[in-house]
C-alpha distance (Angstrom), angle and dihedral (degrees) to the residues before:
residue distance angle dihedral
X1 . . .
X2 3.82 . .
X3 3.79 91.6 .
X4 3.81 91.5 51.4
X5 3.81 90.7 48.5
X6 3.78 92.5 50.1
X7 3.81 91.5 48.3
X8 3.79 90.4 51.8
X9 3.80 91.7 48.3
X10 3.79 89.6 49.5
X11 3.81 90.0 53.4
X12 3.80 91.2 47.8
X13 3.82 92.5 48.6
X14 3.82 92.1 48.6
X15 3.81 90.9 49.2
X16 3.82 91.5 50.1
X17 3.79 91.8 47.7
X18 3.79 91.2 52.0
X19 3.79 91.3 47.7
X20 3.79 89.4 52.9
X21 3.78 92.5 46.7
X22 3.79 93.5 -122.5
X23 3.80 122.0 173.3
X24 3.84 130.2 -133.7
X25 3.81 93.8 36.2
X26 3.81 92.7 170.7
X27 3.80 93.4 55.1
X28 3.81 92.5 44.8
X29 3.81 91.3 50.6
X30 3.82 88.5 49.5
X31 3.80 89.0 55.5
X32 3.81 90.0 50.8
X33 3.78 93.4 49.5
X34 3.83 93.5 48.9
X35 3.80 89.0 47.8
X36 3.83 94.3 50.4
X37 3.80 91.7 45.1
X38 3.78 91.8 62.0
X39 3.85 102.5 48.1
X40 3.79 89.2 -167.0
X41 3.79 138.4 104.3
X42 3.79 104.8 -77.8
X43 3.78 134.8 -176.2
X44 3.79 119.6 -144.9
X45 3.82 88.5 -112.2
X46 3.82 93.1 53.1
X47 3.81 92.2 47.6
X48 3.82 90.6 50.0
X49 3.83 89.9 53.1
X50 3.82 90.4 49.2
X51 3.79 90.0 52.0
X52 3.80 91.7 47.9
X53 3.81 89.7 52.5
X54 3.82 86.7 56.1
X55 3.81 91.3 51.5
X56 3.83 95.5 -99.4
X57 3.79 106.0 124.1
X58 3.82 102.9 -171.3
X59 3.79 128.1 168.6
X60 3.85 115.7 -99.6
X61 3.83 90.1 -124.9
X62 3.80 91.1 52.7
X63 3.80 93.4 50.6
X64 3.83 91.4 46.9
X65 3.80 92.4 48.9
X66 3.80 92.0 49.0
X67 3.81 90.1 51.4
X68 3.78 86.6 51.9
X69 3.80 88.9 54.6
X70 3.80 91.3 49.4
X71 3.79 88.0 53.3
X72 3.82 93.9 48.5
X73 3.81 91.3 47.9
X74 3.83 91.4 51.0
X75 3.80 96.9 -113.2
X76 3.81 94.5 111.0
X77 3.80 138.0 27.9
X78 3.78 122.6 -142.1
X79 3.79 113.4 -139.5
X80 3.79 126.5 -162.1
X81 3.82 113.3 -153.1
X82 3.81 126.0 175.8
X83 3.82 115.0 -91.8
X84 3.82 93.1 2.9
X85 3.81 134.4 98.1
X86 3.78 117.5 -107.3
X87 3.80 107.9 -69.7
X88 3.80 126.8 -154.9
X89 3.77 128.1 -150.1
X90 3.80 134.0 -177.2
X91 3.78 110.3 -91.8
X92 3.79 113.3 -139.5
X93 3.78 110.6 -160.7
X94 3.79 114.2 -117.4
X95 3.82 94.0 14.7
X96 3.80 130.0 106.3
X97 3.79 133.0 -175.0
X98 3.78 138.8 167.4
X99 3.80 130.9 -139.0
X100 3.79 141.9 -117.1
X101 3.82 110.3 -158.4
X102 3.81 122.1 -164.7
X103 3.81 110.2 -140.7
X104 3.81 90.8 -157.6
X105 3.82 106.2 50.0
X106 3.79 99.3 12.4
X107 3.81 95.1 -124.2
X108 3.82 116.3 156.5
X109 3.77 122.5 -147.7
X110 3.80 121.1 -167.4
X111 3.77 119.6 -144.9
X112 3.79 139.2 172.8
X113 3.79 122.3 -159.2
X114 3.84 117.4 -177.0
X115 3.82 93.9 -157.9
X116 3.81 90.2 52.1
X117 3.81 90.1 51.1
X118 3.81 90.5 51.4
X119 3.80 91.0 48.6
X120 3.82 92.9 51.8
X121 3.82 91.9 49.0
X122 3.81 89.7 46.6
X123 3.82 91.6 52.9
X124 3.83 90.2 51.6
X125 3.83 92.2 49.8
X126 3.80 91.5 47.1
X127 3.78 89.4 59.2
X128 3.77 95.0 41.1
X129 3.79 89.7 -112.2
X130 3.80 121.7 152.5
X131 3.78 102.8 -132.9
X132 3.81 116.2 -144.7
X133 3.77 105.0 158.4
X134 3.78 142.3 -21.5
X135 3.79 140.8 -166.6
X136 3.79 125.4 -147.5
X137 3.79 121.5 -171.3
X138 3.80 121.2 177.1
X139 3.82 116.6 -164.5
X140 3.79 123.5 -158.1
X141 3.81 140.6 95.0
X142 3.79 124.9 -45.5
X143 3.79 121.1 -132.0
X144 3.81 93.9 -100.6
X145 3.81 93.4 52.7
X146 3.79 91.0 47.2
X147 3.81 90.9 52.1
X148 3.79 90.7 52.9
X149 3.78 92.6 56.1
X150 3.81 121.6 94.9
X151 3.84 126.4 -149.0
X152 3.80 87.0 -94.0
X153 3.76 123.5 34.4
X154 3.80 140.0 168.5
X155 3.77 112.8 -82.2
X156 3.84 87.6 -119.3
X157 3.85 89.3 69.6
X158 3.82 93.6 55.5
X159 3.80 115.8 101.0
X160 3.80 132.9 -135.7
X161 3.80 111.6 -82.2
X162 3.80 94.9 31.6
X163 3.80 125.8 117.0
X164 3.77 116.8 -146.4
X165 3.81 139.3 -177.0
X166 3.80 120.5 -136.1
X167 3.80 108.4 -120.0
X168 3.79 102.2 170.9
X169 3.79 141.1 1.8
X170 3.79 113.2 -139.8
X171 3.78 127.3 -165.6
X172 3.79 130.5 56.1
X173 3.76 129.5 -41.1
X174 3.79 93.1 -92.1
X175 3.83 92.7 53.9
X176 3.79 91.6 48.3
X177 3.80 91.6 48.7
X178 3.82 89.9 50.8
X179 3.78 91.0 53.4
X180 3.79 92.8 45.9
X181 3.81 90.4 50.1
X182 3.83 86.3 57.5
X183 3.78 89.8 53.5
X184 3.83 96.0 -102.9
X185 3.78 112.5 128.6
X186 3.80 137.6 141.2
X187 3.79 107.9 -60.3
X188 3.82 95.1 24.9
X189 3.80 114.3 137.0
X190 3.79 116.7 -140.1
X191 3.78 136.2 -174.9
X192 3.81 115.7 -144.3
X193 3.81 110.5 -130.2
X194 3.80 102.2 172.0
X195 3.82 134.7 -1.5
X196 3.78 137.9 171.2
X197 3.80 125.8 66.8
X198 3.79 117.1 12.0
X199 3.80 128.0 13.2
X200 3.79 117.3 -10.8
X201 3.81 114.5 -128.3
X202 3.80 120.3 -149.8
X203 3.76 133.7 169.1
X204 3.80 125.0 -132.7
X205 3.75 106.8 -169.9
X206 3.80 105.0 -46.1
X207 3.81 94.7 -23.3
X208 3.78 124.2 97.6
X209 3.79 117.2 -147.1
X210 3.81 129.9 -168.2
X211 3.80 116.4 -146.1
X212 3.79 126.5 -173.1
X213 3.79 115.2 -125.4
X214 3.80 91.8 -108.6
X215 3.81 93.0 52.8
X216 3.81 94.1 42.7
X217 3.81 89.9 51.6
X218 3.83 89.1 61.9
X219 3.79 92.3 60.1
X220 3.80 113.4 88.3
X221 3.80 112.9 -159.4
X222 3.79 142.6 176.3
X223 3.78 123.5 -141.0
X224 3.81 119.9 -106.3
X225 3.78 106.9 165.1
X226 3.77 140.4 4.4
X227 3.82 114.7 -157.3
X228 3.79 91.7 -22.4
X229 3.81 96.1 -46.5
X230 3.81 125.2 109.2
X231 3.79 111.3 -108.2
X232 3.79 123.2 -124.3
X233 3.75 107.9 -175.3
X234 3.83 119.2 -149.4
X235 3.79 113.8 -92.4
X236 3.77 119.9 -124.8
């Protein structure tokens, strides 16, 4: 079934390319075939590397422009996720799904929930809104990343939206004094505002603080809340 579908989409794409008078049909069809073979969320850079591994050395701009064509022709969807390049996925006509995005490892999980779909349509009708499309992205931690976490962890491993309690300050006396001068001591409760590359921003009470990755890594914390809900970590 999948093979037949892909063959039909290949024929449709080739027909559309010819109608548009596009050049390099063979290379563009190779991009389509590599894209369909993956059935995953792909960046233009990742797809170019996959093609190179198959012996197709195509320019990054060419691969990106062909993905743009796939999107315009309705064969792909371009997704914009926080802290990631644009990702493309195979668009199946008549199907819809939403996404769970792990802020730690970047994994993306697709899901479809009929009751959630009914709720979103109901909200639109309640407001007299003609619903055409929607996009739901839920950010958090996947099961694998949660399993890897211990009861205490470096502040750098906490994610935006989590509240934590400082359990221990590592490092030398000077580093500890620097943290205490900022108002961060054992027992302090912090809310994580941003994490990842660059300075980490946390809030202590109504004060926002920026911590370098090296400093933040010396703060051992335990989780209190995630998005306003008390955290119960999985037991081993």
